C-alpha positions as CSV (number, residue, x, y, z in Angstrom):
1,M,94.2,109.9,123.1
2,P,91.8,111.1,120.4
3,A,88.4,109.6,120.1
4,K,88.1,106.8,117.6
5,L,84.4,106.7,117.3
6,S,82.7,108.1,114.1
7,I,79.0,108.1,113.8
8,V,77.2,108.3,110.5
9,I,73.4,108.7,110.5
10,P,71.5,108.3,107.3
11,T,68.5,110.6,107.2
12,L,65.5,111.6,105.2
13,N,63.0,114.0,106.9
14,A,64.1,112.9,110.3
15,Q,63.7,116.1,112.3
16,D,61.7,114.4,115.1
17,G,64.1,111.6,115.8
18,L,67.2,113.9,115.4
19,A,65.7,116.4,117.8
20,R,65.6,113.7,120.5
21,S,68.9,111.9,119.8
22,L,71.4,114.5,118.6
23,P,71.7,116.6,121.7
24,R,73.4,113.6,123.6
25,L,75.6,112.8,120.6
26,G,76.6,116.5,120.4
27,E,77.6,116.4,124.0
28,G,79.9,113.4,123.2
29,L,81.4,115.3,120.3
30,T,82.1,118.4,122.4
31,A,83.6,116.2,125.2
32,G,85.9,114.5,122.7
33,L,84.3,111.1,123.1
34,I,83.1,111.1,119.4
35,R,85.5,112.0,116.7
36,D,83.1,112.6,113.8
37,L,79.3,113.0,113.7
38,V,78.1,113.0,110.2
39,I,74.5,113.2,108.8
40,S,74.2,111.7,105.4
41,D,71.0,113.2,104.1
42,G,68.9,111.9,101.2
43,G,67.2,115.2,100.4
44,S,65.2,116.1,103.5
45,T,62.6,118.9,103.1
46,D,62.0,119.4,106.8
47,A,64.4,120.8,109.5
48,T,66.7,117.8,109.5
49,L,69.8,119.6,108.3
50,Q,69.3,122.6,110.6
51,I,69.0,120.4,113.6
52,A,72.1,118.4,112.6
53,E,74.1,121.6,112.2
54,A,73.0,123.0,115.5
55,A,74.2,119.8,117.2
56,G,77.7,120.2,115.6
57,A,77.3,117.4,113.0
58,R,78.9,117.6,109.6
59,R,76.5,117.0,106.7
60,S,76.9,115.0,103.6
61,E,74.3,115.1,100.8
62,E,76.4,112.8,98.7
63,H,75.4,109.5,97.1
64,T,75.7,106.4,99.2
65,S,78.7,105.1,97.2
66,E,80.6,108.2,98.3
67,L,79.7,107.7,102.0
68,Q,82.7,105.3,102.4
69,S,85.1,108.2,102.1
70,L,83.6,109.7,105.3
71,T,84.1,106.6,107.5
72,N,87.2,105.5,109.4
73,L,88.5,102.2,108.1
């Protein structure tokens, strides 16, 4: 049975928090416990996006109104 859990994390210059939290979420993604891991970034100028990509997260730099298309309804 495929995982049904999708996680969307809004970020803006969140490299410190992501460096602590994404490794565990990445493990869940690899293990099939998490279906989607999406970082919705608001224009970070630090290493937020690089950290997210290293953990296997997809990234979205879209406007908030378009975020709904990324979630499971």
